[in-house]
mmCIF entry with sequence, helices, sheets and N, C-alpha, C, O atoms, coordinates in Angstrom:
data_MODEL
# 
_entry.id   MODEL 
# 
_entity.id                         1 
_entity.type                       polymer 
_entity.pdbx_number_of_molecules   1 
# 
_entity_poly.entity_id                      1 
_entity_poly.type                           'polypeptide(L)' 
_entity_poly.nstd_linkage                   no 
_entity_poly.nstd_monomer                   no 
_entity_poly.pdbx_seq_one_letter_code       MLSMIFGDAVVWGSLLGILVMLVMSAYFTYLFIHNSSPDEHK 
_entity_poly.pdbx_seq_one_letter_code_can   MLSMIFGDAVVWGSLLGILVMLVMSAYFTYLFIHNSSPDEHK 
_entity_poly.pdbx_strand_id                 A 
# 
loop_
_entity_poly_seq.entity_id 
_entity_poly_seq.num 
_entity_poly_seq.mon_id 
_entity_poly_seq.hetero 
1 1  MET n 
1 2  LEU n 
1 3  SER n 
1 4  MET n 
1 5  ILE n 
1 6  PHE n 
1 7  GLY n 
1 8  ASP n 
1 9  ALA n 
1 10 VAL n 
1 11 VAL n 
1 12 TRP n 
1 13 GLY n 
1 14 SER n 
1 15 LEU n 
1 16 LEU n 
1 17 GLY n 
1 18 ILE n 
1 19 LEU n 
1 20 VAL n 
1 21 MET n 
1 22 LEU n 
1 23 VAL n 
1 24 MET n 
1 25 SER n 
1 26 ALA n 
1 27 TYR n 
1 28 PHE n 
1 29 THR n 
1 30 TYR n 
1 31 LEU n 
1 32 PHE n 
1 33 ILE n 
1 34 HIS n 
1 35 ASN n 
1 36 SER n 
1 37 SER n 
1 38 PRO n 
1 39 ASP n 
1 40 GLU n 
1 41 HIS n 
1 42 LYS n 
# 
_struct_asym.id          A 
_struct_asym.entity_id   1 
# 
loop_
_struct_conf.conf_type_id 
_struct_conf.id 
_struct_conf.pdbx_PDB_helix_id 
_struct_conf.beg_label_comp_id 
_struct_conf.beg_label_asym_id 
_struct_conf.beg_label_seq_id 
_struct_conf.pdbx_beg_PDB_ins_code 
_struct_conf.end_label_comp_id 
_struct_conf.end_label_asym_id 
_struct_conf.end_label_seq_id 
_struct_conf.pdbx_end_PDB_ins_code 
_struct_conf.beg_auth_comp_id 
_struct_conf.beg_auth_asym_id 
_struct_conf.beg_auth_seq_id 
_struct_conf.end_auth_comp_id 
_struct_conf.end_auth_asym_id 
_struct_conf.end_auth_seq_id 
_struct_conf.pdbx_PDB_helix_class 
_struct_conf.details 
_struct_conf.pdbx_PDB_helix_length 
HELX_P HELX_P1 AA1 LEU A 2 ? PHE A 6  ? LEU A 2 PHE A 6  1 ? 5  
HELX_P HELX_P2 AA2 ALA A 9 ? SER A 36 ? ALA A 9 SER A 36 1 ? 28 
# 
_struct_conf_type.id          HELX_P 
_struct_conf_type.criteria    ? 
_struct_conf_type.reference   ? 
# 
loop_
_atom_site.group_PDB 
_atom_site.id 
_atom_site.type_symbol 
_atom_site.label_atom_id 
_atom_site.label_alt_id 
_atom_site.label_comp_id 
_atom_site.label_asym_id 
_atom_site.label_entity_id 
_atom_site.label_seq_id 
_atom_site.pdbx_PDB_ins_code 
_atom_site.Cartn_x 
_atom_site.Cartn_y 
_atom_site.Cartn_z 
_atom_site.occupancy 
_atom_site.B_iso_or_equiv 
_atom_site.pdbx_formal_charge 
_atom_site.auth_seq_id 
_atom_site.auth_comp_id 
_atom_site.auth_asym_id 
_atom_site.auth_atom_id 
_atom_site.pdbx_PDB_model_num 
ATOM 1   N N  . MET A 1 1  ? -22.659 -11.802 -7.243  1.00 0.00 ? 1  MET A N  1 
ATOM 2   C CA . MET A 1 1  ? -22.595 -10.793 -6.182  1.00 0.00 ? 1  MET A CA 1 
ATOM 3   C C  . MET A 1 1  ? -21.161 -10.294 -5.982  1.00 0.00 ? 1  MET A C  1 
ATOM 4   O O  . MET A 1 1  ? -20.919 -9.087  -5.951  1.00 0.00 ? 1  MET A O  1 
ATOM 5   N N  . LEU A 1 2  ? -20.209 -11.232 -5.844  1.00 0.00 ? 2  LEU A N  1 
ATOM 6   C CA . LEU A 1 2  ? -18.816 -10.825 -5.639  1.00 0.00 ? 2  LEU A CA 1 
ATOM 7   C C  . LEU A 1 2  ? -18.254 -10.114 -6.858  1.00 0.00 ? 2  LEU A C  1 
ATOM 8   O O  . LEU A 1 2  ? -17.513 -9.140  -6.723  1.00 0.00 ? 2  LEU A O  1 
ATOM 9   N N  . SER A 1 3  ? -18.603 -10.594 -8.052  1.00 0.00 ? 3  SER A N  1 
ATOM 10  C CA . SER A 1 3  ? -18.091 -9.941  -9.258  1.00 0.00 ? 3  SER A CA 1 
ATOM 11  C C  . SER A 1 3  ? -18.655 -8.533  -9.377  1.00 0.00 ? 3  SER A C  1 
ATOM 12  O O  . SER A 1 3  ? -17.992 -7.641  -9.907  1.00 0.00 ? 3  SER A O  1 
ATOM 13  N N  . MET A 1 4  ? -19.879 -8.327  -8.886  1.00 0.00 ? 4  MET A N  1 
ATOM 14  C CA . MET A 1 4  ? -20.463 -6.994  -8.901  1.00 0.00 ? 4  MET A CA 1 
ATOM 15  C C  . MET A 1 4  ? -19.727 -6.074  -7.923  1.00 0.00 ? 4  MET A C  1 
ATOM 16  O O  . MET A 1 4  ? -19.476 -4.906  -8.221  1.00 0.00 ? 4  MET A O  1 
ATOM 17  N N  . ILE A 1 5  ? -19.386 -6.619  -6.752  1.00 0.00 ? 5  ILE A N  1 
ATOM 18  C CA . ILE A 1 5  ? -18.689 -5.818  -5.741  1.00 0.00 ? 5  ILE A CA 1 
ATOM 19  C C  . ILE A 1 5  ? -17.280 -5.463  -6.223  1.00 0.00 ? 5  ILE A C  1 
ATOM 20  O O  . ILE A 1 5  ? -16.861 -4.309  -6.138  1.00 0.00 ? 5  ILE A O  1 
ATOM 21  N N  . PHE A 1 6  ? -16.554 -6.466  -6.730  1.00 0.00 ? 6  PHE A N  1 
ATOM 22  C CA . PHE A 1 6  ? -15.170 -6.222  -7.130  1.00 0.00 ? 6  PHE A CA 1 
ATOM 23  C C  . PHE A 1 6  ? -15.058 -5.556  -8.497  1.00 0.00 ? 6  PHE A C  1 
ATOM 24  O O  . PHE A 1 6  ? -13.964 -5.167  -8.906  1.00 0.00 ? 6  PHE A O  1 
ATOM 25  N N  . GLY A 1 7  ? -16.168 -5.421  -9.204  1.00 0.00 ? 7  GLY A N  1 
ATOM 26  C CA . GLY A 1 7  ? -16.150 -4.682  -10.459 1.00 0.00 ? 7  GLY A CA 1 
ATOM 27  C C  . GLY A 1 7  ? -16.320 -3.196  -10.245 1.00 0.00 ? 7  GLY A C  1 
ATOM 28  O O  . GLY A 1 7  ? -16.182 -2.409  -11.182 1.00 0.00 ? 7  GLY A O  1 
ATOM 29  N N  . ASP A 1 8  ? -16.621 -2.805  -9.011  1.00 0.00 ? 8  ASP A N  1 
ATOM 30  C CA . ASP A 1 8  ? -16.867 -1.402  -8.710  1.00 0.00 ? 8  ASP A CA 1 
ATOM 31  C C  . ASP A 1 8  ? -15.550 -0.686  -8.431  1.00 0.00 ? 8  ASP A C  1 
ATOM 32  O O  . ASP A 1 8  ? -14.718 -1.178  -7.670  1.00 0.00 ? 8  ASP A O  1 
ATOM 33  N N  . ALA A 1 9  ? -15.367 0.468   -9.046  1.00 0.00 ? 9  ALA A N  1 
ATOM 34  C CA . ALA A 1 9  ? -14.116 1.212   -8.886  1.00 0.00 ? 9  ALA A CA 1 
ATOM 35  C C  . ALA A 1 9  ? -13.979 1.779   -7.475  1.00 0.00 ? 9  ALA A C  1 
ATOM 36  O O  . ALA A 1 9  ? -12.867 1.944   -6.975  1.00 0.00 ? 9  ALA A O  1 
ATOM 37  N N  . VAL A 1 10 ? -15.114 2.078   -6.831  1.00 0.00 ? 10 VAL A N  1 
ATOM 38  C CA . VAL A 1 10 ? -15.065 2.635   -5.477  1.00 0.00 ? 10 VAL A CA 1 
ATOM 39  C C  . VAL A 1 10 ? -14.487 1.611   -4.505  1.00 0.00 ? 10 VAL A C  1 
ATOM 40  O O  . VAL A 1 10 ? -13.738 1.963   -3.594  1.00 0.00 ? 10 VAL A O  1 
ATOM 41  N N  . VAL A 1 11 ? -14.843 0.339   -4.706  1.00 0.00 ? 11 VAL A N  1 
ATOM 42  C CA . VAL A 1 11 ? -14.325 -0.728  -3.848  1.00 0.00 ? 11 VAL A CA 1 
ATOM 43  C C  . VAL A 1 11 ? -12.823 -0.838  -4.015  1.00 0.00 ? 11 VAL A C  1 
ATOM 44  O O  . VAL A 1 11 ? -12.093 -0.955  -3.030  1.00 0.00 ? 11 VAL A O  1 
ATOM 45  N N  . TRP A 1 12 ? -12.354 -0.802  -5.257  1.00 0.00 ? 12 TRP A N  1 
ATOM 46  C CA . TRP A 1 12 ? -10.909 -0.896  -5.493  1.00 0.00 ? 12 TRP A CA 1 
ATOM 47  C C  . TRP A 1 12 ? -10.180 0.319   -4.921  1.00 0.00 ? 12 TRP A C  1 
ATOM 48  O O  . TRP A 1 12 ? -9.061  0.194   -4.423  1.00 0.00 ? 12 TRP A O  1 
ATOM 49  N N  . GLY A 1 13 ? -10.806 1.489   -4.991  1.00 0.00 ? 13 GLY A N  1 
ATOM 50  C CA . GLY A 1 13 ? -10.186 2.682   -4.416  1.00 0.00 ? 13 GLY A CA 1 
ATOM 51  C C  . GLY A 1 13 ? -10.038 2.580   -2.912  1.00 0.00 ? 13 GLY A C  1 
ATOM 52  O O  . GLY A 1 13 ? -9.002  2.942   -2.355  1.00 0.00 ? 13 GLY A O  1 
ATOM 53  N N  . SER A 1 14 ? -11.092 2.079   -2.248  1.00 0.00 ? 14 SER A N  1 
ATOM 54  C CA . SER A 1 14 ? -11.015 1.954   -0.791  1.00 0.00 ? 14 SER A CA 1 
ATOM 55  C C  . SER A 1 14 ? -10.046 0.849   -0.388  1.00 0.00 ? 14 SER A C  1 
ATOM 56  O O  . SER A 1 14 ? -9.317  0.992   0.594   1.00 0.00 ? 14 SER A O  1 
ATOM 57  N N  . LEU A 1 15 ? -10.032 -0.257  -1.141  1.00 0.00 ? 15 LEU A N  1 
ATOM 58  C CA . LEU A 1 15 ? -9.080  -1.332  -0.849  1.00 0.00 ? 15 LEU A CA 1 
ATOM 59  C C  . LEU A 1 15 ? -7.649  -0.837  -1.028  1.00 0.00 ? 15 LEU A C  1 
ATOM 60  O O  . LEU A 1 15 ? -6.770  -1.154  -0.226  1.00 0.00 ? 15 LEU A O  1 
ATOM 61  N N  . LEU A 1 16 ? -7.420  -0.058  -2.086  1.00 0.00 ? 16 LEU A N  1 
ATOM 62  C CA . LEU A 1 16 ? -6.084  0.485   -2.325  1.00 0.00 ? 16 LEU A CA 1 
ATOM 63  C C  . LEU A 1 16 ? -5.693  1.453   -1.211  1.00 0.00 ? 16 LEU A C  1 
ATOM 64  O O  . LEU A 1 16 ? -4.545  1.463   -0.768  1.00 0.00 ? 16 LEU A O  1 
ATOM 65  N N  . GLY A 1 17 ? -6.648  2.264   -0.763  1.00 0.00 ? 17 GLY A N  1 
ATOM 66  C CA . GLY A 1 17 ? -6.379  3.189   0.333   1.00 0.00 ? 17 GLY A CA 1 
ATOM 67  C C  . GLY A 1 17 ? -6.024  2.459   1.617   1.00 0.00 ? 17 GLY A C  1 
ATOM 68  O O  . GLY A 1 17 ? -5.089  2.846   2.317   1.00 0.00 ? 17 GLY A O  1 
ATOM 69  N N  . ILE A 1 18 ? -6.776  1.396   1.931   1.00 0.00 ? 18 ILE A N  1 
ATOM 70  C CA . ILE A 1 18 ? -6.496  0.604   3.129   1.00 0.00 ? 18 ILE A CA 1 
ATOM 71  C C  . ILE A 1 18 ? -5.121  -0.050  3.018   1.00 0.00 ? 18 ILE A C  1 
ATOM 72  O O  . ILE A 1 18 ? -4.367  -0.084  3.990   1.00 0.00 ? 18 ILE A O  1 
ATOM 73  N N  . LEU A 1 19 ? -4.799  -0.565  1.840   1.00 0.00 ? 19 LEU A N  1 
ATOM 74  C CA . LEU A 1 19 ? -3.501  -1.207  1.630   1.00 0.00 ? 19 LEU A CA 1 
ATOM 75  C C  . LEU A 1 19 ? -2.364  -0.203  1.797   1.00 0.00 ? 19 LEU A C  1 
ATOM 76  O O  . LEU A 1 19 ? -1.347  -0.513  2.417   1.00 0.00 ? 19 LEU A O  1 
ATOM 77  N N  . VAL A 1 20 ? -2.532  0.992   1.248   1.00 0.00 ? 20 VAL A N  1 
ATOM 78  C CA . VAL A 1 20 ? -1.504  2.028   1.376   1.00 0.00 ? 20 VAL A CA 1 
ATOM 79  C C  . VAL A 1 20 ? -1.315  2.414   2.845   1.00 0.00 ? 20 VAL A C  1 
ATOM 80  O O  . VAL A 1 20 ? -0.186  2.592   3.302   1.00 0.00 ? 20 VAL A O  1 
ATOM 81  N N  . MET A 1 21 ? -2.422  2.542   3.580   1.00 0.00 ? 21 MET A N  1 
ATOM 82  C CA . MET A 1 21 ? -2.327  2.871   5.007   1.00 0.00 ? 21 MET A CA 1 
ATOM 83  C C  . MET A 1 21 ? -1.584  1.787   5.775   1.00 0.00 ? 21 MET A C  1 
ATOM 84  O O  . MET A 1 21 ? -0.753  2.092   6.630   1.00 0.00 ? 21 MET A O  1 
ATOM 85  N N  . LEU A 1 22 ? -1.881  0.509   5.472   1.00 0.00 ? 22 LEU A N  1 
ATOM 86  C CA . LEU A 1 22 ? -1.217  -0.598  6.160   1.00 0.00 ? 22 LEU A CA 1 
ATOM 87  C C  . LEU A 1 22 ? 0.273   -0.607  5.855   1.00 0.00 ? 22 LEU A C  1 
ATOM 88  O O  . LEU A 1 22 ? 1.092   -0.786  6.756   1.00 0.00 ? 22 LEU A O  1 
ATOM 89  N N  . VAL A 1 23 ? 0.628   -0.412  4.583   1.00 0.00 ? 23 VAL A N  1 
ATOM 90  C CA . VAL A 1 23 ? 2.040   -0.422  4.192   1.00 0.00 ? 23 VAL A CA 1 
ATOM 91  C C  . VAL A 1 23 ? 2.779   0.739   4.853   1.00 0.00 ? 23 VAL A C  1 
ATOM 92  O O  . VAL A 1 23 ? 3.895   0.567   5.345   1.00 0.00 ? 23 VAL A O  1 
ATOM 93  N N  . MET A 1 24 ? 2.162   1.919   4.865   1.00 0.00 ? 24 MET A N  1 
ATOM 94  C CA . MET A 1 24 ? 2.814   3.074   5.477   1.00 0.00 ? 24 MET A CA 1 
ATOM 95  C C  . MET A 1 24 ? 2.988   2.891   6.979   1.00 0.00 ? 24 MET A C  1 
ATOM 96  O O  . MET A 1 24 ? 4.034   3.235   7.530   1.00 0.00 ? 24 MET A O  1 
ATOM 97  N N  . SER A 1 25 ? 1.969   2.352   7.645   1.00 0.00 ? 25 SER A N  1 
ATOM 98  C CA . SER A 1 25 ? 2.090   2.154   9.093   1.00 0.00 ? 25 SER A CA 1 
ATOM 99  C C  . SER A 1 25 ? 3.148   1.103   9.410   1.00 0.00 ? 25 SER A C  1 
ATOM 100 O O  . SER A 1 25 ? 3.891   1.246   10.381  1.00 0.00 ? 25 SER A O  1 
ATOM 101 N N  . ALA A 1 26 ? 3.223   0.045   8.598   1.00 0.00 ? 26 ALA A N  1 
ATOM 102 C CA . ALA A 1 26 ? 4.254   -0.972  8.809   1.00 0.00 ? 26 ALA A CA 1 
ATOM 103 C C  . ALA A 1 26 ? 5.644   -0.373  8.575   1.00 0.00 ? 26 ALA A C  1 
ATOM 104 O O  . ALA A 1 26 ? 6.583   -0.679  9.310   1.00 0.00 ? 26 ALA A O  1 
ATOM 105 N N  . TYR A 1 27 ? 5.776   0.480   7.553   1.00 0.00 ? 27 TYR A N  1 
ATOM 106 C CA . TYR A 1 27 ? 7.063   1.097   7.247   1.00 0.00 ? 27 TYR A CA 1 
ATOM 107 C C  . TYR A 1 27 ? 7.512   2.033   8.367   1.00 0.00 ? 27 TYR A C  1 
ATOM 108 O O  . TYR A 1 27 ? 8.676   2.014   8.766   1.00 0.00 ? 27 TYR A O  1 
ATOM 109 N N  . PHE A 1 28 ? 6.584   2.857   8.877   1.00 0.00 ? 28 PHE A N  1 
ATOM 110 C CA . PHE A 1 28 ? 6.953   3.775   9.944   1.00 0.00 ? 28 PHE A CA 1 
ATOM 111 C C  . PHE A 1 28 ? 7.228   3.036   11.246  1.00 0.00 ? 28 PHE A C  1 
ATOM 112 O O  . PHE A 1 28 ? 8.069   3.464   12.036  1.00 0.00 ? 28 PHE A O  1 
ATOM 113 N N  . THR A 1 29 ? 6.524   1.926   11.475  1.00 0.00 ? 29 THR A N  1 
ATOM 114 C CA . THR A 1 29 ? 6.814   1.101   12.650  1.00 0.00 ? 29 THR A CA 1 
ATOM 115 C C  . THR A 1 29 ? 8.220   0.524   12.544  1.00 0.00 ? 29 THR A C  1 
ATOM 116 O O  . THR A 1 29 ? 8.961   0.503   13.527  1.00 0.00 ? 29 THR A O  1 
ATOM 117 N N  . TYR A 1 30 ? 8.592   0.053   11.348  1.00 0.00 ? 30 TYR A N  1 
ATOM 118 C CA . TYR A 1 30 ? 9.942   -0.471  11.128  1.00 0.00 ? 30 TYR A CA 1 
ATOM 119 C C  . TYR A 1 30 ? 10.986  0.621   11.345  1.00 0.00 ? 30 TYR A C  1 
ATOM 120 O O  . TYR A 1 30 ? 12.011  0.384   11.984  1.00 0.00 ? 30 TYR A O  1 
ATOM 121 N N  . LEU A 1 31 ? 10.726  1.818   10.812  1.00 0.00 ? 31 LEU A N  1 
ATOM 122 C CA . LEU A 1 31 ? 11.665  2.921   10.990  1.00 0.00 ? 31 LEU A CA 1 
ATOM 123 C C  . LEU A 1 31 ? 11.827  3.263   12.464  1.00 0.00 ? 31 LEU A C  1 
ATOM 124 O O  . LEU A 1 31 ? 12.942  3.485   12.936  1.00 0.00 ? 31 LEU A O  1 
ATOM 125 N N  . PHE A 1 32 ? 10.705  3.307   13.197  1.00 0.00 ? 32 PHE A N  1 
ATOM 126 C CA . PHE A 1 32 ? 10.757  3.650   14.619  1.00 0.00 ? 32 PHE A CA 1 
ATOM 127 C C  . PHE A 1 32 ? 11.552  2.613   15.399  1.00 0.00 ? 32 PHE A C  1 
ATOM 128 O O  . PHE A 1 32 ? 12.383  2.970   16.234  1.00 0.00 ? 32 PHE A O  1 
ATOM 129 N N  . ILE A 1 33 ? 11.304  1.335   15.136  1.00 0.00 ? 33 ILE A N  1 
ATOM 130 C CA . ILE A 1 33 ? 12.021  0.269   15.838  1.00 0.00 ? 33 ILE A CA 1 
ATOM 131 C C  . ILE A 1 33 ? 13.506  0.307   15.465  1.00 0.00 ? 33 ILE A C  1 
ATOM 132 O O  . ILE A 1 33 ? 14.373  0.135   16.322  1.00 0.00 ? 33 ILE A O  1 
ATOM 133 N N  . HIS A 1 34 ? 13.788  0.533   14.180  1.00 0.00 ? 34 HIS A N  1 
ATOM 134 C CA . HIS A 1 34 ? 15.169  0.545   13.709  1.00 0.00 ? 34 HIS A CA 1 
ATOM 135 C C  . HIS A 1 34 ? 15.934  1.733   14.292  1.00 0.00 ? 34 HIS A C  1 
ATOM 136 O O  . HIS A 1 34 ? 17.111  1.605   14.629  1.00 0.00 ? 34 HIS A O  1 
ATOM 137 N N  . ASN A 1 35 ? 15.279  2.880   14.411  1.00 0.00 ? 35 ASN A N  1 
ATOM 138 C CA . ASN A 1 35 ? 15.962  4.077   14.904  1.00 0.00 ? 35 ASN A CA 1 
ATOM 139 C C  . ASN A 1 35 ? 16.039  4.123   16.420  1.00 0.00 ? 35 ASN A C  1 
ATOM 140 O O  . ASN A 1 35 ? 16.893  4.821   16.965  1.00 0.00 ? 35 ASN A O  1 
ATOM 141 N N  . SER A 1 36 ? 15.169  3.398   17.115  1.00 0.00 ? 36 SER A N  1 
ATOM 142 C CA . SER A 1 36 ? 15.207  3.434   18.578  1.00 0.00 ? 36 SER A CA 1 
ATOM 143 C C  . SER A 1 36 ? 16.175  2.402   19.147  1.00 0.00 ? 36 SER A C  1 
ATOM 144 O O  . SER A 1 36 ? 16.422  2.386   20.353  1.00 0.00 ? 36 SER A O  1 
ATOM 145 N N  . SER A 1 37 ? 16.722  1.545   18.296  1.00 0.00 ? 37 SER A N  1 
ATOM 146 C CA . SER A 1 37 ? 17.736  0.601   18.760  1.00 0.00 ? 37 SER A CA 1 
ATOM 147 C C  . SER A 1 37 ? 19.050  1.356   18.988  1.00 0.00 ? 37 SER A C  1 
ATOM 148 O O  . SER A 1 37 ? 19.219  2.453   18.456  1.00 0.00 ? 37 SER A O  1 
ATOM 149 N N  . PRO A 1 38 ? 19.975  0.799   19.758  1.00 0.00 ? 38 PRO A N  1 
ATOM 150 C CA . PRO A 1 38 ? 21.261  1.480   20.006  1.00 0.00 ? 38 PRO A CA 1 
ATOM 151 C C  . PRO A 1 38 ? 22.004  1.803   18.704  1.00 0.00 ? 38 PRO A C  1 
ATOM 152 O O  . PRO A 1 38 ? 21.889  1.088   17.708  1.00 0.00 ? 38 PRO A O  1 
ATOM 153 N N  . ASP A 1 39 ? 22.765  2.895   18.742  1.00 0.00 ? 39 ASP A N  1 
ATOM 154 C CA . ASP A 1 39 ? 23.404  3.395   17.515  1.00 0.00 ? 39 ASP A CA 1 
ATOM 155 C C  . ASP A 1 39 ? 24.641  2.573   17.182  1.00 0.00 ? 39 ASP A C  1 
ATOM 156 O O  . ASP A 1 39 ? 25.766  3.016   17.413  1.00 0.00 ? 39 ASP A O  1 
ATOM 157 N N  . GLU A 1 40 ? 24.439  1.398   16.648  1.00 0.00 ? 40 GLU A N  1 
ATOM 158 C CA . GLU A 1 40 ? 25.577  0.585   16.244  1.00 0.00 ? 40 GLU A CA 1 
ATOM 159 C C  . GLU A 1 40 ? 25.810  0.662   14.738  1.00 0.00 ? 40 GLU A C  1 
ATOM 160 O O  . GLU A 1 40 ? 26.852  0.229   14.246  1.00 0.00 ? 40 GLU A O  1 
ATOM 161 N N  . HIS A 1 41 ? 24.833  1.217   14.001  1.00 0.00 ? 41 HIS A N  1 
ATOM 162 C CA . HIS A 1 41 ? 24.957  1.263   12.542  1.00 0.00 ? 41 HIS A CA 1 
ATOM 163 C C  . HIS A 1 41 ? 25.485  2.605   12.053  1.00 0.00 ? 41 HIS A C  1 
ATOM 164 O O  . HIS A 1 41 ? 25.800  2.750   10.872  1.00 0.00 ? 41 HIS A O  1 
ATOM 165 N N  . LYS A 1 42 ? 25.587  3.596   12.952  1.00 0.00 ? 42 LYS A N  1 
ATOM 166 C CA . LYS A 1 42 ? 25.946  4.934   12.481  1.00 0.00 ? 42 LYS A CA 1 
ATOM 167 C C  . LYS A 1 42 ? 27.426  5.231   12.667  1.00 0.00 ? 42 LYS A C  1 
ATOM 168 O O  . LYS A 1 42 ? 27.886  6.318   12.320  1.00 0.00 ? 42 LYS A O  1 
# 
């Protein structure tokens, strides 16, 4: 059953999409936190 699910390209596409969304949201959250801190690095 699992090999059938993970052998499907649609599953890998959706997993990749979810992973990309998570990475992008984490990156933008980091940017927002980093840029909203006091300007000591500029």
